[in-house]
N, C-alpha and C positions, 0 to 999 in steps of 0.2 A: 766441466772437465777439471782444470786445476786453477787455483788462484795464483796471483803474481807471487805471493809469499811462498806458496808451495813450490812453484817453479824455481825460485831463487835458492831454495834449499837443496835442489837436485844438483849434486856435484858430478856424478857419473851415472852410467846406465844402470848400475846396481841399485841406485836409489829409486828407480821407477817401480811402481807396483807390478807384480808378476802378471796380473790379469791384463794390464795395459800393454805390457810387452807382447803378450800372446796375441792380443787384438791387432797390434801393428804387424807382427810377423805373418799372420794369416793373410794379410793383404799383399804380401810380397810375391813376386814371381819365383818359380822353382830355382832358377839359376842363382838368384840372390839368397834364397834359403839355404842352398848348398854351401854358399860362402859363409852364411851366418852360423852354420853348424861348427865352424872352426873358431868362432869368436871366443866362446867359453863353454864350460861343461854344462851349466844350467840351460843355455840356449840349445846345445846339442841334445840334451834330454827332452826339452820341450818340443823341438822340431821332429824328433824321432818317435814321439809318443803317438800311438795309433789314433787316439782321439783327435790330436792336432791334425794328423793327415786327413781324417774324415772332415773336420771343420774346414780345412783348406780346400777340399774338393767341393763342399757345399758353397763356399764363397766363390770359387771359380765357375761353378755352374751358373750362379746368379750373374756374374760379370759377363760370361760368354753369351748371354742372351742378346745383349746389345752390342757386344764387341767380340764377335765370333772369329775363330781362326780357321782358315782353309789350309790344311797340311797336305803337301804333295810328297809322296815317297817316289824317288827316282831310282830305278834299277839300271845301273850303268851298263853292264854287259848286255842286258836285254834291249836297251836302247840302241846299242851299236848293231845288234842283230836285226832288229825290226826296221831300223832306219834305211837299210839297203833296199833299193828298188831296182829292178832290171832296166838297163838303158839301151841294150842292144836288141835290135829287132831283125827279124828274118827279112831278106830281100823279097821274098814271095809269101807275104802273110796270108793266112787263111782268113775267112770271114770272122771267125771267133777271135783271132789275133788282132784283126783290125778293130773290132769292137772293144777289145781290151785296151788297145792303144788310145782309142778315142776316150775311153773312160779315164785312163791315166792322165791324158791332157786336160780333161775337165777337172779332175781332182787337183792337178798341179795349179790350174788357174784359180780355183777356190782357195787353195792354201796360200798362194801369193797375195790374193785379195785380203784374206784373213790376217796375214802378217802385216800388211800395210795398215789395215784398220787398227790392229793391236798397237802398232808403233805410234799411231796418232792419238791413242786414248790415254787419258790420265786417270789412274786408279788411286792417286794419292788421297782423294776425298772419299774413297770408299769406306763404308763402315766395317769392312773386313780387315783382319790381319792376315798376312800371307807368310807361311812358313814352308820350308822344304828340307828334306833330309835324304841323303843317299842311303840306299839299302845296304847294310853292312854285309861283309863277305859271307858269313854263315847262313844268311837268309836269302841268297840271290836266286835259289831255285824254288822259291815259295810263291804262293798266291795269297792275297789279302783276304782275310775272313771277316774281321770286324774290329771295332775299337770301343773300349769301355773304361771309363775312369782313367784315361791316359795310357791304358795298356792296349797295345796293338797285337792282335792275334794273326799269325801267319802259319800256313800249312804247306807241307810238301809230302808227296807220295801218299797222302791221305792217312798216314799214321804217325808222322813226325809233326809236332806242333810247337811253334815258338811263341812265347809270350814276352813282349818287348816293350819296355818303357824308355823311349829315346830321351826323355827329359832328364832321367837320372843315369842314362847309359848302362842299363842293366837288362838282362834277359834270362829266361829259363827255357830249356829244351825238354819237351815231354815226348816220350816214346809210348804211344798207345798201341794196343794189340794190332798186329798187322793182318788186315782182312784179305788174305792171299787169294781166296777163291771168289772175291767180289768182282762185280763188273762196274760198279760206280759207288762213290762215297761222297756224302755231303757233310760239311763241317759247319757248326755254329758256335758262337762264343757270347757269353753274357755274364752279368753279375746279379746275384740274388741278395738284395739288401737286407732281407729278413734274417737270413742265416749268415750274412756277411761272407758269402762264398762265391768264388769265380767258378764257372762251370763251362765245360766244353761238351757239345752235343754232336754225335756222329750218327748219320743215317746210312746204313750199309745195305746195298742192293746185291743179292747173290745171283740173280739171273737177269737177262736182257730185258725181259718184259715184267720184271718184278715191281709191283707198286705197293707192296707191304714191306717196308724196310725193317731191318733190325736196328733198334735204337740203343745207343750206348752213351751214358752220361758220366763224364769224368769230373770229380770234385777236386779242384786244384789244391786248395788248402789242406784238405784231408788226405790227399793222394790216394783216393779210392774211386771205384767206379761201379756201376750196375748196368745190366743189360736187360732189355725187354723188347716186346714187339711194338713196332711203330704203328701209325695210323694207316688205314687203307686210302691210298692216294689215287688220283686220276692219271697222274704221270710222274715220272721220276724227277726229283729236284736236283739241279746241278749247281756247282759253283761257277758263276759266270764271271770270268776275268774281263776287265779289271774292276768290275763293280763288287761291292761287298755281297756276300751270300745271304746275309740276314741283317736285321736291325733289332734293337731292343727298345721297347716302349713300355714304361711302367712295369718292369719285371717280367715281360713276356717277349720271347723270341718270335719274330715273324719272318717267314720264308715266302717267296713267290712260288706258288705251286701250279703255275700255268693258268688255270681258270679259277683259282681260288687261293686264299691265303692259308698257309699252314702255320699254326701257332703252337708254342711250347711254353708253358708256365714254368719259369725257372725255379720257383720254390716248391710247388706241388708236383712238378715233373709230370705233367699230363699234357697230351696233345689236344688240339682243336682244329676245326676246319671252318673257314669263313668264305662263302661264295662271293665273287665279285658282283657289282651291280648288274642287273639284267639289261639296262638301257644303254650300256656303254659298248664301245667297239675295241679297237686295238689299244694295248698299253703303250704309253709314250714316256714312261719313266720307270725307274726302279722303285721298289717299295721304300718309302721314306718316313722319317720321323718329322712331322710338321707340327711344331709347337705342342708336343705332347700327344699327338694323334697319329695313327698310322695313315699314310696318304699315298695315293697313286694318281698319276695323270693318265686320263683316257681320252681317246677320240670320242666325240659325241656330236652327232649331227655334222655340222660343217666346221667345227673347231675342236679345240682340246680344252679339257676342264680338269681341275684338281678336285678329287673326292677324298673325304676323310672317313675313317671308320670309328664309330663309338662303341667301345667294348661293352659298356653298361647297357646301352639300348640295342646292341647287336644290329646296327644299321649303318648304311653308307649315306653320306650327305655331300652334295655338290657344293663346294665352297666358293669357287670363282672360276672364271674363264681365263685362259692364258693366251696372250698375243705376242708371238715372237717377232713379228714383223718380217717374215721371210716370204719373198715372192717366187723364189726358185722352186719349181715343182719337184726337182730331183734331190733337193736338200732337206734334211730333217734335223731336228734338235731333240735330244733325249736328256732328261734331267736325271742326275744320279743321286743327289742328296740336297736337303734343305739345310742351310748353314745358320739361319737366324738373321735378324735385322732385315727381313724381307728379301733375302738373297738366296737363290738357288745356284748350284753348280751343275754343269752338264757338259755335253759335247755336241758338236755339229758334225754331221756325217753326210756322205753322198749315197743315196739309195739305201740308207740305213745300215750299210755294211762298211764303207770306207771312211775311216776317221779323218776329219779335217782339222778341227781345233777345239780347245776347251773354251767354254763360255760361262759367263755369269749372267743370271737373269734376275732383275728386280721386278717382282710381280706387282708392286704398288705403282711404280713408274712405268711398267710395261716396257722396260728397257733392257736390251741385250748388249753385253760387252764381251769382247774377246779377251781371253786371259792367256797371254803369251809366255812361254817358258823356254823358248829355244836358247836364249843366252845362258840360262841356268843349266841347261843340258850341257852346253859347251864347257862352261866353267867347271862343272863337276867331273866331266869325263876327261878333259884335256890335261895331260901331265907335262907336255912340252909343246913347243911351237909346231913341230911336225905333227903331233897327234891332234892339236887343235885344228890344223888345216884339214886333216883327215876327217874329223868329226863334222866340220862345217861342210865339207864336200858331200858327206853322206846325207846331211840334213837339207841340202840345197833344194832337192825336189820332193822331199818327203818329210812329214812330221808325224810323230807317234805319240800316243797318250802316255801319261806317266803311269808308273806301276799301280798307284792307287792315289785317290784324292778324296778327302773326307773332312768333316768337322772334327776338330781336335782340341783337347783341353789338357794343358800341362798339369801334372800331378806329381806328388812325392811317393806314390804307391810303389812299394817294393815287396814282392811276394817271397815266401819261403823258397829257398833254392836259387834265388837270383844270383847271377854272377856278372862281372863286367863284360861288356861287348868287346872292348879292346880294339876298336876301329877308330882311327883319328877322324874319319869323315862322319862318324855317328854323332851328329849334332844338329840341332834345329837351327837353321839360319834365318 
């Protein structure tokens, strides 16, 4: 590095070699880099350079493998709406109403049990970093599509798309052609590293039974698009809230197509179809990126197993079995994403339909932990003592999932047309 004599000659930061300064800056978090931009013009020029931004992304990717971040986006108005559960029952309930009341009591019991377990747990030794951000006002009627290089893609009405980097508090609103006569639209988002281009893919279905969608690819940087016929599917693909509609692995978009994977090469812009393994039964996870491979958890025999797909070999391989340690027959766990450091994020549900709680699963230790966010819900929503009491009352018997939860990496990426969000709550905490 430097000899003692060289160190003694350094009187101020300007004496440091430019290459060394760059190496130090690359290792700083985004919040620190935004402050460093104001130190001097040379630092502003260095940090704003596209090559520096890319180098910072590569360093963050390496760091996140062992120190991943789980980011929760919380939609405050949606929380208030979904948290309300009926409390008044008819004095002469029908058999169906009695069954519903019993189901609600069972769910309430599981929620209280999960909250007690979450309060007793200590996540301070977890390899994960935990972040949360309230969804800014302009995006509150959107659903989560995906995240790539710190850019979060949100969509509303199937033709308005928002690209949002909460780390730099900037966003861009895109108006895509409005498919007025369509019956369903699926949106995907990814980054083509070869052409250095962010792309949005839409699959538009014009009829109820249509399984050959119209594909539209929008090039964000070039502000251009092209339209062509999509693949022949076995069923329509939908955006399943609150899970992401697609993942990106090695430059390829992957969608869950029911009984197969639907792939889209982001550079060549061609589709592909991948059948799921023949020996498996029901899916018990979303399509995930597991250490650079596409992965899905399936029921197989008497348990559940994680399978990965090798694009080169065009084959599925069972990697390992998963043991959640659940004895209740009416309770299920579904994994949403792999975070890294042996950790999965998912949710616990009753009969597969009624959400109970977020969970973290360590596949190496075969250990399930509850991930409680109720206090964070209250802190973000409550603006006064009265509103805090109101929110706590709504959450007393019910708990709802966050708007989206996924692996996140802070970056400096700022796309052409970005503008400030202008929301004081738009910050990662």
